[in-house]
SEDODO-103569 format. One record per residue (C-alpha): residue in three letters; x, y, z. Coordinates in steps of 0.25 Angstrom, whole numbers, plus 5000, padded with zeros to 4 digits. Example, Ala and Ser with C-alpha at 12.3 -4.5 7.8 and 13.67 -1.06 7.14 Angstrom:
// SEDODO-103569
Ala504949825031Ser505549965029
// end
This chain:
// SEDODO-103569
Met505550044931Ser506550024941Ala506449914951Ile505449934963His506049904977Val505049894988Arg505649915002Pro505149955016Met504750105018Thr505650185027Ala505450315034Arg506250385023Asp505250345012Ile504050415019Pro504250555015Ala504350535000Thr503350425000Ala502350505008Ala502550624998Trp502250544985Leu501150464992Val500250584995Glu500350624980Leu499550494976Pro498150524972Leu497650414981Met498350474993Gln497850614990Arg496450564989Tyr496650505003Asn497250635008Leu498650575012Thr499650685016Val501150675016Glu501150685031Arg500150575033Ala500850485023Arg502150505031Gln501550475044Gln500850355039Phe502150295033Glu502950325046Thr501850255054Ala501850135045Leu503350125046Val503350125061Gln502150025062Ala502949935052Asp501949925042Ile502249875028Leu502849995021Leu503549975008Val504050074998Ala504550054983Asp505750114977Val505850114962Gly507250144957Gly507850254965Asp506450304969Ser506150274983Ala504850244989Cys503950274977Gly502950174982Phe502550114995Val501550015002Trp501050015016Cys500449895023Leu499849875037Pro500249735041Lys499049725051Gly498149815043Ala496949745037Phe495949665046Gly497149625055Arg497449515045Ser497949575032Val499049675029Tyr498449805024Leu499049875012Arg498850025018Leu499450095006Ile500250084993Gly500750194985Val501650214973Arg502150354968Val501350394956Asp502450394946Leu502750244949Ser501250204948Gly501150074939Ala502650044940Gly502449924949Val502849994962Gly501449964968Ala501549824965Ala502949804971Leu502449874983Leu501249794985Gly502049664982Ala503049704993Ala501849735003Glu501249605000Gln502549535003Ala502649605016Ala501149585019Val501149435017Glu502249425028Arg501149475038Lys499849435033Ser499149355022Asp498449465014Leu498549615011Val497349705011Leu497249845005Leu496249955002Val496050024989Ser495250144986Asp494050124977Phe494450234968Asn495850174966Thr495650084955Asp497150074951Ala497450024965Gln496349924964Arg496849864951Phe498249864957Tyr497849784969Gln497049684960Arg498249664951Gln499049634964Gly498049524968Tyr497149604978Thr495649584979Gln494649684983Ala494049634996Gly493049744999Ala492849895001Leu492849995012Pro491950115008Gly492450245014Tyr493550185022Val494550295020Leu493850395012Pro492350415012Asp492150404997Val493150294994Ser493050144996Glu494250065000Leu494349934993Ile494949825001Tyr495949734993Trp496549604998Lys497649504994Pro498049375000Leu499549375001Gly499849225001Arg499949185016Thr498949105022Ala497949165032Ala498449065043Ala499849125042Thr499349265046
// end
């Protein structure tokens, strides 16, 4: 496996990232289209959200992470979405992206919050291995038949510093 390099997303990364993102089974379940993904990434760049991509070898933007700095309860950074191209699943790209997102988040807030679909047990195990704790659930929050599980991780700064 080639080295994983995490860097800020640029507008040039958006078309290819949106194209592979909508092919992921999770995104298909949530009916994400290429156009909507492109629009969301473009908006995130304008808003200066935390938006990082992973390059592996000569392969650019084969994974990404997107965090909203003021997104959870007005207190915590919210991990909006993380994705890794299917052919690189299990290769450490997700962990590298999550680590970089945590580093960027701790500069702003003392913790990170995210949602995981109740049926996405692989993601639940991934976040638990990375030190996240399930803190609750939101039944029907995004889709009527799916509960979104709330995961949380303190990042090391004291609450007084936020």
